[in-house]
N, C-alpha and C positions, 0 to 999 in steps of 0.2 A: 278693564280686566275682566270683569264679569261677562261682558258681552263678547270679548274675544274667546272666552272658553266656550261659549255656545257655538262657535264654529267648529269645535271638536265633536259635536254631538254624533256625526256619523260614525266616528271612531268609537263612541260610547256604546253605541248599538252592537258594533262588533265585540267589543270587550264584553258587553252584557250577554251575549250569545255564548261566548266561551265560558264564562262563569255559570250560566244556567246549565249548560251541557256537563260541566265539572260536577256541580252539585247533584244533577240528576244521576250521575255515575255513582256517586257515593250512596245516594238515597236508594238506588236499585241494587246495590251490592257489587257493582262491576268494580268499583275502587273499593279497597279495604279499609274499614273503619274498626279499630280497635277499642274494645271495652276492657275495663279493669275491675277487679273485685273490690278494691278499696274505693272509697269516695273520691271523686275527682270533681272539683267545681271549676268552671270556665268563666273568666270575666273578659268581656270583649265589647265590641261596637261594629257597626256596618261602615262607618265612615273612617276615612283616613283622618290622622290627627287626634288630639286629646279630646276625650269625652269624660275624663275622670276616672280612668281604669285603675290607676295607681292609688288613690285614695279609697276607692272600693276594695281593692285588694288588701289594703291595709286595715280596713274595718273587718273584713272576713278574719284576718290574722288575729286581730285583737279579741274577736268574738270567740275563736276556737283554740288558741294556743295554749291555754291553760288546761284543757280537757283532753287534747290530743296531740300526738307527735306529728307535726305538720310540716310540710315543704312548700315553698313556691317555686315554680318552674316558668321560666321565661325564654324567649328566644335569645335575649341579650342583644337587642338592637344597637348597632354602632361599635360594638367591641371589635378588637383586632384578633381574637382567638377563634377557634373552631371546636366543634364537638361538645361533649358534656363536661362541665365543670361545676363542683360544689364550692360555693365561695367561702372564703375565710374572712377573718377580721381585717387581714391586710389586702384583701382583693381590690383592685382599682376598677374604675369605671371603663378603662381601656380593655380590661380582661373579661369583665362580665356584663358591661353596658351600665348606664347611668341609673336606670330604675331598680335593677337588681341591688346595685351598690347602695342605693337609698334604703331598700327593705333590709339589708344586712345591717346598716348602721343603726336602724331604728329598732330592729328586732334580732339582736345578736344571738339569741338562744334558739332560733329556729334555723331550719335548712333552707338556704337560698341557692337554687341552681339554675344553671342556663343550659340549654341545648336546642339547636334549630330543628333537631329531629324530636318532637315531642314525645313520640311513641318510645323511643329509645331512652329518653330522659325519664319517663314514668317508669320503665322497666328497671332502671338503675336505682330509683327512689323507693319504689314500692316494698322491697324487702324490709327496710328499717323505718317506714313511715305508715301512719294510719290514714292520712289524708293529704291530697295534693291540691293546691290551687294554681290554676294555670292563668298566667296574666297574658292578656291580648292574644287570645287563641280561638277566637270565634270562627274564623275562616279556616283554621287548621282541622280540616275534616277527617284527617287520618285518625285522629283520637275522637271518640264519642263519649263527651264527659257525662257524668251522671246528673249534673245539675249546671244549668247556664245562666249567668246574669249578663243581660245585654243592655247597654247604655246608650242613650240618645242625648246629645248636647242640646239643652232647651233652645239656645240661640240658632244653632244649625237647623232645627226642625221648622223654624219659620222660613228658610230658604228652599228653592226648588230642590226637590230630590232626585237628582241626576247621578247617573253612574260616571265614574272616571273615564275619560280625562276632563269632559265638560263639567262634571260635578265632583263631589267628594264620596260618593258611595263606593264601596268595595264590591258590594254585590246588591242586587235588587232588594227592595223593601220586604218582598215577600220571605226573604231569608230570615225574618224575624220569628218565624214559626218554630225554629229549633230552640228558642230560649224558654226557659221555665218562669223567669220573671223578666220584667222590662222596668228600667229605671230611667227617667227623664231627670238628668243631672244638671248642675249649674243654673238652677231656677233662681229667681228673685226669692227673697226670704218671705215675702208676702205675695204668694200667688193666688190670685182670686179663683173662685170655683168655676167661673166662666172661662178663664184662661187654662185651667187644668183641663176642662172638657174640651177646649179647642186643641190642646196638645194631645189629648186622648184620641181625638178624632184624626189627627195627623199619624200617630203611631199605629192606631188600629189594633190593639192587642186582641189575640184570639181569646175565646171564652175560658180556656184552660190557663191563662197567663195572668199573674198579678202585676198590677201596675203601681209603681212608686214614684215619688217626686222628692229629689233632694237639692239643697243648695250647698254652696261651698261655706265651710267653716273655717275662717283664718284663725290661727292660733298664735301666741306670743311669739315674738322674734327670738331667734336664737343666734348663737355664733356658729362659725364653721365646724366647731367640735360637737355641736349639738347641745350646748349648755344655754339655758335661758338667761336672757339679759334684760335689764331694765332700761328701756329706750323708749321715750316719748317723741312722737312725730306730730308737730303742729303746723299751722299755716306758714310759719317762717322757716320750716326745715326744708332745705333743698334735698331731694332724694333722687339718687342715681339708681335706676333700675336695670339690672343686667339679666336678659332672658335669652334662652335658646330652646323655646318651647312652641308648641303648636298655636296655641291661642293665649297671648298674654293679656287680652282685653280685660277679663275679670280682676286680674291682679292690679292692673293700671286704674281701673275704677275704684277699687277698694283703697288704694293708697291716695288716689286723687280726691278722696272724701276727707283726707287728713292733711294733705299738703297741696299748696297752690303751685309748687316749683318742683316739676318733674322732668328729668333728663332720661330718656329711655335709649339704652344700647340694646337693640334688637337683633337677634340673629335667628337662623333657621332651626326648626325643631331638631334636637340632638346635636347641634352644632358643637364641634370640638374646638374649644376655645384655643386661641394661639397667643404667643407672647405679644404679638402686634396688637390683638385684641384687648389684651390686659394693659398694655402700655398706653393705648389710646385712652381707656377708662381712667388710668391713673393720672395722666396729664390733665384731662379735663376736670378731674376731681381737685387736683392740685391748684388749678388756675381759677376754680370757683372761690368768690370771695365771701360767700355766706358764712356767718358765724356759726350756724347749725347746718351740717350736711352730714350724709351717710350713704351707704351703698347697700341696696337689697337685692336679693337674688332668690330663686326658687330652690327647693330641696334637690330637685333633679339636676338643676345647673350647678349646685353646689358640689355634686360628686365629681363633675368634669373639672371643676376649679381646683379639685385636690390632686391634679396630676402632677408628678413630681418636676417636670420642667417649668411649670407655673408657680411652684410653691413660693419661691423667694419673693416675687412680686406680689402675688395674692396676699401673703402674710403681712405685707406692709400696709394693706388698705383695710379700712374699717368696715369689712364685707359682713353683712347680717343676712340670715336665711328667714324667709317668711313660710312657715310650715302650713299645710292645709289638711283639712279633714272634710267629712260630709255631715250634714244634718238633714235628717228626714223631715219632711213636711207632713202635716195631717197626723202627727204622732204615728207615723208608719213604721218607726224602726222596731218596735217590739213584734209586729207581725212578720216583718222581713226577717228579723233574726230568728224567729220561731221556724219559719220555712227552712232556713239553713240547718238550724239544729235538728229538726225532724229528719231532713234528708240525711244528713251525717249519722244520726243514731239509728236510723233504718238500714243503712248500708256499711256500718263498721262492723268488721269481723273481729276486731281486738277488743280487749277490754275497755280501752278509751281514756281512762285516767291514769295519769303518772304521779 
């Protein structure tokens, strides 16, 4: 498959030319980029697929929510609605997208909004908020954020950096210059100094950019309601894993360290689960003769499992959710957090504390 994608390289050259011209038009002021008086933080990546944007967005929310009235703004990928929507506790993934639904479930006291037009979304949120976090907005050049966090997946950095459709890059690597900080995500917990230097050589941060390394921090299992559960996985446990995410490999590796018996039901990123999908999972789970067995899914997938038409079947299954966070290597969290706090403090026009 990898070699077949290389046959698409001529199309990548054409795609790259279009992206370069588009970015030049924004940089030259031919296309309008809007700035805002309140702090706007963008989290994004250059590649398609997951690089840990949601865990990073959640880290920023935890860092700032107690001092500032904040809102997250996403496109709402995969939703069936259009326009600006401020979510409520009852908003489904079909209305706002799976990642915003996840944010709202975890942080019910903040504003979680979606709008495909980020400029319009910010205009609607700005009067009542002090800070806006844009999820997956690095290529949304119509907004000029005050602070940009750019993520690179550690494993993807080892691959050839080719543009779509031959590779996974949405824009050339030079586009990294717009970031204030660069984070290499999903690193091994123990990343040697030599490996860090090799990753830095791949990313090539500019002198004004700080470079950080993070790993995935898996958290205790929860049920679909978000409540913690006491569940032990050992070598005799058969684990059915249900995913519809861009890169399930880290999750498979993590659970594979605990159980020898894994059955993976794998679907494309943002896949909308059907009754047929759940029935297949239920039948295989029922047919499994293991004394100890369970089903694990991701937080993002759990939002799509909550759709009304699936509820009856899903509620009959012992589905557990594996939450993830991020862990900074090299004790870098304090420095990273301080960069964010300093930016927000310097650009906040309100009092800040509620």
